[in-house]
LOMI-240708 format. One record per residue (C-alpha): residue in one letter; z, x, y. Coordinates in Angstrom, 1 decimal, padded with zeros to 4 digits. Example, Ala and Ser with C-alpha at 12.3 -4.5 7.8 and 13.67 -1.06 7.14 Angstrom:
2
   res        z        x        y
     A    007.8    012.3   -004.5
     S    007.1    013.7   -001.1
// end
This chain:
225
   res        z        x        y
     M    111.6    069.4   -039.0
     I    108.7    068.4   -041.2
     A    106.3    070.5   -039.1
     A    108.7    073.5   -039.6
     L    108.7    073.2   -043.3
     L    104.9    072.9   -043.4
     V    104.6    076.1   -041.4
     L    106.8    077.9   -043.9
     S    104.5    076.7   -046.7
     M    101.4    077.8   -044.8
     F    102.8    081.4   -044.5
     G    103.3    081.8   -048.2
     F    106.8    080.7   -048.7
     G    107.1    079.1   -052.1
     P    108.8    075.8   -053.0
     A    112.1    077.4   -053.7
     A    112.2    079.1   -050.3
     V    111.1    076.0   -048.5
     G    113.8    074.0   -050.3
     R    116.5    076.5   -049.2
     W    115.4    076.2   -045.6
     R    115.4    072.4   -045.8
     T    119.0    072.5   -047.2
     R    120.2    074.8   -044.5
     L    118.7    072.8   -041.7
     Y    119.8    069.4   -042.9
     S    123.3    070.6   -043.9
     A    124.1    072.0   -040.4
     P    126.4    069.3   -038.9
     Q    125.2    069.8   -035.3
     L    121.6    069.4   -036.3
     R    121.6    066.8   -039.0
     G    121.6    063.7   -036.8
     N    118.9    065.1   -034.4
     L    116.7    066.1   -037.3
     I    116.9    062.7   -038.9
     G    116.0    061.1   -035.5
     A    113.1    063.6   -035.1
     D    111.6    062.8   -038.6
     F    112.1    059.1   -038.3
     P    112.0    058.2   -034.6
     N    111.7    054.5   -035.2
     L    114.9    054.2   -037.2
     T    117.7    054.3   -034.6
     S    119.2    056.3   -031.8
     Q    122.4    058.2   -032.6
     T    125.5    056.0   -032.9
     S    128.9    057.2   -032.0
     M    131.6    057.7   -034.6
     S    133.7    055.0   -033.0
     Q    130.9    052.5   -033.3
     T    130.2    053.2   -037.0
     A    134.0    053.1   -037.7
     D    134.1    049.6   -036.4
     L    130.9    048.5   -038.1
     N    131.4    045.4   -040.3
     L    129.1    046.0   -043.2
     G    129.6    042.4   -044.4
     D    127.5    041.3   -041.4
     F    124.5    042.9   -043.1
     I    124.8    041.0   -046.4
     R    122.7    037.8   -046.6
     D    123.7    034.9   -048.9
     I    120.9    033.3   -050.9
     P    122.0    030.0   -052.6
     D    120.7    029.1   -056.0
     F    119.1    032.5   -056.8
     P    118.1    033.6   -059.3
     K    119.1    030.3   -060.8
     P    120.9    027.1   -059.6
     G    124.6    027.6   -058.9
     I    124.5    031.3   -058.1
     L    125.1    032.6   -054.6
     F    123.1    035.8   -054.5
     K    124.3    038.6   -052.2
     D    121.2    040.2   -050.7
     I    121.7    043.8   -049.5
     T    118.2    044.2   -048.1
     P    119.3    043.6   -044.5
     L    121.8    046.4   -044.9
     L    119.2    048.7   -046.3
     A    116.8    047.9   -043.5
     D    119.3    048.9   -040.8
     Y    119.6    052.7   -040.6
     T    123.1    052.7   -039.0
     A    124.5    050.2   -041.6
     F    122.9    052.0   -044.5
     R    124.0    055.4   -043.2
     T    127.5    054.1   -042.6
     A    127.7    052.6   -046.1
     I    126.7    055.9   -047.8
     D    129.1    057.9   -045.5
     R    132.0    055.5   -046.4
     L    131.4    055.7   -050.1
     A    131.1    059.5   -049.9
     S    134.4    059.7   -048.1
     Y    136.2    058.5   -051.3
     Y    134.8    061.4   -053.4
     R    134.2    064.4   -051.1
     D    137.3    066.2   -052.4
     E    136.9    065.2   -056.0
     P    135.1    067.4   -058.5
     I    132.0    065.5   -059.6
     D    129.0    066.8   -061.4
     L    126.6    063.9   -061.4
     I    126.1    060.3   -060.3
     A    124.6    057.8   -062.7
     A    123.3    054.3   -062.1
     A    121.5    051.5   -063.8
     E    118.3    050.1   -062.5
     A    117.2    048.8   -060.2
     R    119.3    048.1   -057.1
     G    121.9    050.7   -058.2
     F    119.4    053.4   -057.6
     L    119.2    052.4   -053.9
     V    122.9    053.3   -053.5
     A    123.3    056.1   -056.0
     A    120.4    058.4   -055.0
     P    121.4    058.8   -051.3
     L    125.1    059.0   -052.3
     A    124.2    061.9   -054.7
     L    122.3    063.7   -051.9
     E    125.3    063.2   -049.5
     L    127.7    064.6   -052.1
     E    125.2    067.4   -053.0
     I    125.2    066.6   -056.7
     G    122.5    065.3   -059.2
     F    121.5    061.8   -060.0
     V    120.8    060.4   -063.5
     P    118.9    057.1   -063.9
     I    119.9    054.6   -066.7
     R    117.1    052.2   -067.5
     K    116.0    049.4   -069.7
     P    114.2    050.2   -072.9
     G    110.7    051.6   -072.6
     K    111.1    052.9   -069.0
     L    112.0    056.5   -069.6
     P    109.4    059.1   -070.9
     Y    111.5    061.7   -072.6
     H    113.8    061.6   -075.7
     K    116.4    059.0   -075.1
     R    120.0    057.9   -075.9
     S    120.4    054.2   -076.3
     Y    123.4    051.9   -075.9
     S    123.5    048.2   -076.8
     Y    126.1    045.8   -075.6
     A    126.9    042.1   -075.9
     L    126.0    039.4   -073.4
     E    127.1    035.8   -073.4
     Y    124.1    034.9   -075.4
     G    122.7    037.9   -077.4
     T    122.6    041.6   -076.5
     D    121.0    044.0   -074.1
     T    120.2    047.7   -074.3
     L    120.3    050.6   -071.8
     E    118.7    054.0   -072.2
     M    119.3    057.5   -070.7
     H    117.5    060.8   -071.3
     V    119.3    062.9   -073.9
     D    119.7    065.7   -071.5
     G    120.9    063.5   -068.6
     V    124.6    064.0   -069.1
     E    126.3    066.8   -071.0
     A    129.7    067.0   -072.7
     G    132.4    068.0   -070.2
     Q    130.7    066.8   -067.1
     R    132.4    064.5   -064.6
     V    130.3    061.5   -063.7
     L    130.5    058.8   -061.0
     V    128.9    055.5   -061.9
     V    127.4    053.6   -059.0
     D    125.9    050.1   -058.5
     D    125.2    047.8   -055.6
     L    127.5    045.0   -056.8
     L    130.4    044.5   -059.2
     A    130.4    041.1   -060.8
     T    131.6    040.7   -064.4
     G    131.1    044.5   -064.9
     G    129.2    044.2   -068.2
     T    126.3    046.5   -067.3
     V    128.4    049.1   -065.6
     A    130.9    049.1   -068.5
     A    127.9    049.8   -070.8
     C    126.8    052.7   -068.6
     C    130.4    054.1   -068.7
     N    130.6    053.8   -072.5
     M    127.2    055.5   -073.0
     I    128.2    058.4   -070.7
     E    131.6    058.8   -072.5
     E    129.9    058.9   -075.9
     C    128.1    062.0   -074.6
     G    131.6    063.7   -074.2
     A    131.5    063.4   -070.4
     T    134.2    061.9   -068.2
     V    133.6    058.9   -066.0
     V    135.7    059.7   -062.9
     G    135.2    056.3   -061.3
     C    132.9    053.5   -060.4
     A    131.7    052.8   -056.9
     F    130.0    049.7   -055.4
     L    128.8    048.3   -052.1
     I    130.0    044.9   -053.0
     E    132.7    043.5   -055.3
     L    133.0    039.9   -056.3
     A    136.8    040.0   -057.0
     A    137.0    036.5   -058.4
     L    134.9    037.6   -061.4
     D    137.5    040.4   -062.2
     G    134.9    043.0   -063.2
     A    137.3    045.8   -062.2
     S    139.6    044.8   -065.1
     R    136.7    045.3   -067.5
     L    136.1    048.8   -066.2
     A    139.8    049.8   -066.4
     P    141.3    052.3   -066.6
     R    138.4    053.9   -064.6
     P    139.1    053.7   -060.9
     V    137.0    051.3   -058.9
     K    136.0    051.6   -055.2
     S    134.1    049.0   -053.2
     L    133.2    048.7   -049.5
     I    132.8    044.9   -049.2
     R    135.1    042.6   -051.2
     Y    134.6    038.8   -051.7
     D    137.7    037.1   -053.1
// end
């Protein structure tokens, strides 16, 4: 696959043409799996649909006690990210919630949210907008400050990231109290856009973050009560 795209470039095809060929090749259902395996031979062999349907993604989440501070049980997603089949299955399952819904963009706050949002945007064939902490974005920015338990925090997004009338899905790796994601939603809605929902790999249901995001629909793949 990579070699084929390089040949196109060598024979004078511009970036736009190469991009179109890449899209056609990767979007072909019968070729997608084999092409991934060819480009990344060390990732995994092909896994049957029945195997991925039965895959328990919770088996790939690692508990880290007392991180980042005493009393917190941290849910580490890096084992899931490191396993191609688990990561691929997680993105496929999230995408299945939204394939038939009109969505223009995915937005996510740094940093772990990017790890889920960017591949999900590619799977849904829509754009991705990063939301970052102050001083991280180079262009003209829109800012949104929100209250924490002690003090405030601020998020920023490029002024041309989201336009009025667009339908945006907000994504993060984990839903806890929901404060950061609610701030993302509020900033997006201030642009005149609509937040169609919020999607997560993990939800800590006992912290009731979904209530904070209501009435926006919430979807999560792994739920801890």
